[in-house]
N, C-alpha and C positions, 0 to 999 in steps of 0.2 A: 174505200182500199183499202184492204190489210197490213199492217206493219208488225213483224218482230219489233217490240221495243225493251232495254233493261231499265229499272225503275227506281229509286227510293220509296217508299209509302208514306204520307204526310199524316194526312188527319182523313178522320170515317167520321163522315156523318148520315142525319138517319134522313131519307129524302119521303118516303112513302111505307106501305104497312109489307109493300113487297124488295125494294131498294134502299141501296146505305150509297151514296157518291164517297170515292175516298181518290181525295187531290193525293198526285202523284207529281217526283221531277222527275223526268227520262232523259236518257243520254240521248237521243233521238230527236224527242219535241219537243221538251222543257217542260215545262208546266201540265197538266193530264185533268180532268176527271171524269173518273174511269166509273159505270154501271156496277156496283157491286148486290148482288145475294140478300136479301138479308132475310128467309127463313130459318127454319127451322131443321132444313134435313142436312143431314152428312155432311154433305156436300158443300153445301151455304154453311158450315161450321166450318170446313177445313179450310177452305179460299178467306173467311173472315178471319182469322187465325194466322196465316200467311200475309195476312198486310195490313199486321199491328204496327203502330209507329216504326220509323225507320227498318222495316224489315227492305230486302236487294233482291229483286225479283224481275222473273223475266216470263213475257205472256205478249198474243197474237190481238192488237187494237184495229179496231174499224175506224178511221181515220176520214173524215168532210168536211169536208170546205165550208167554215161560219157552224158546224157544229158542236156544240159544249159540251154536252155526257158521251165521253164515250162509250162502248162493247168493247168485251176482248173475251178471250179463250187459252186455253192450252195455258194457266195458268204455273209456271213455275219458279219452285226459290232459288236462291241464287244461293242466299246466306241467311238463313235463320232468325227473326226476331229476339230480343231478349224474351226468356219465358222463368218467370218461376221467379227472378232476384228482383227484389225491391227497387235495389240501387242502379241499374241496368236499364229495366222499365220507367222509371223513376228522369232518369238521363236521356232515353230513346223518344220520354214523352217532351221535353224541354227540346229537344232539338228540332222532336217533327211541327211542335208552337211557334218558334223561333223560325222555320225556314218555311212557315207555311205564310207566315209574314212576312217574311224576305221575297218571297219568290212567289212573284203575282202574274207575273207576261208567260205566255206560254214561250217562251225562247231559248231552244239550245244553246249549251255552255261548255262545252265539252269539259274544261277545265276544275267548273264549278263542278259539275256532277262527278269525276272525278274524286273529289274533293271530301262532296256530300258521302259517298261510297267509302271512302275509308276514316269518315268517321263511323258511320255504323258499323264496320266490322271492328273499327276500334270497342266502340259502346259492346259489343258481342267476343270481343279476346278475353281469351287466360290467362294473356298478360298484365290486364288491368288491375293495376295497383290499389285501395282504399287511395291515400293521397292523389293517381292519377287521372283517380274514378273521382273525385270529387273536386277538381283542377278545370276537368276537361271541359262540364260549358268555359270561363274564360278561355282556355283554348280555342275553343269551334267558336265562337266572338269576337278573339284576336281574329284568326285565322280568316275569319266571312271577312273583313275591312280590305280588303285585300280585290278577293272578288264581286264587292258593292261600290266599288270604288271611292272609298273612304278611307283608308289606311292614312294614321294619324303620318310624320314625316317627320321618322326618327331624325331625320340627317342632321336636324334643326335641335339639338341636344345636346347642352352644357350644361358640368357639374351646378346646382346650383339652379337653374331654372325651374321657373314654373311653366303647367304644359295649359294651353288655354283648348282648353274645347270646343267652343267655335269655328278658331279656324285652322285645328286639328296641328297646332305647331307651339315647342315649345318655348318658352318667352326671357328674355332676364329679373325680368318685374311682372307682378299680376296683368294682367288688360283692364282697361275699362268695364266692360263689360261685364265683366265678375263669376262670368262664366270661367273657371281652371280651378284642375284642383295642385295642390303645396307644391312645396321644394320637397317634402320626402317620397310624397303619391305621382310625382314626378320621374322621380327616381328608380321606384318600382319599376310605374309603367315602364319607362325603358330597357326594365330588365325583363319584361314580362315579352315585349316583340319578340324573344326568341322563342315562347313557349307554343309548342304543337299537343298534339292530343297525344302523340310518342314522347315529347321531353316532359309533359304535364305534372310528371310527382317528382319532377326536378326542382320544382319551387316550393318551398316548404313557409306557407299560411295558417293563421287560425281562423276558427269560424267568420270572428270579426271583420278580421281581413279578406277573406274571402267574399263578403257577402257587400264589402264595400268599393271589390275591386269589380262587382257586376255590375255596383249601382252604377258604379262611373261607364263603364263599358255601352250601359243600359239606353244611360243622358249621353252620353255621345253618339251612339244610333235614331237619338230623337230628332237630334238635333241638325242632325245631315241628312236624315232621312225620312222627307215627308208623310207622315199618315206612318208611324212605325208607332206600336204599340205595347207594350213590356208582354210576355207570353206570361197568358195566364197562370199555366204549372209554374210557375219560378217559385212561391208558395209551398209547394210539393216540395221543389229542390231543395229548398234552404232546409227543409222538416230533413230529410232523409239526411244530409249533411251535418246534422250538431252534433259537427266536433274541432 
């Protein structure tokens, strides 16, 4: 059965001499694996260029029950992926790597797709400032906690509390298991709850603070999502935002 889909490109890997496989997240069908030509023809090169990480596109997909890899045709860009910009490309790569890890099931989610599409637009937006770009990965991680069902219970915060990474709540004293962040960092985390891709530029941080916040957020994910692993592109991201 052929179906029109709208999707965000995530990760592409070589399948054989003739094809690569693109993992994408679609509005209509959730996660998909699409068979992409790997040849050197102009048409194949154009398709690959339009399917870089976090590219927003539409196409017609051949969907069949039990079929893991789908063919497609009539590729049309909705928004072009960032090109020729190291900062935007590193943001797109990190976002796509993170989503590839998180979105494993072929389950559509309209709200999640809208959020991901918004991230893709923000990465390519002319309004993205240097600070906004540097803070965008943290904003992405914070926003995705809501969609992954692991959002901290912000209502438990009181001044002077610590944040329990295991239970996702603020406590007046450190928990016995020792997986918590200090009063100062807990206060910062409570402030970060308001960070979105559009407001990320309003949160001043130096490189050490930003890296610590990212590491803490990733640790939180690993505690709450079985099988979660740190995106391989994290080191590229750190080198890109060396300020």
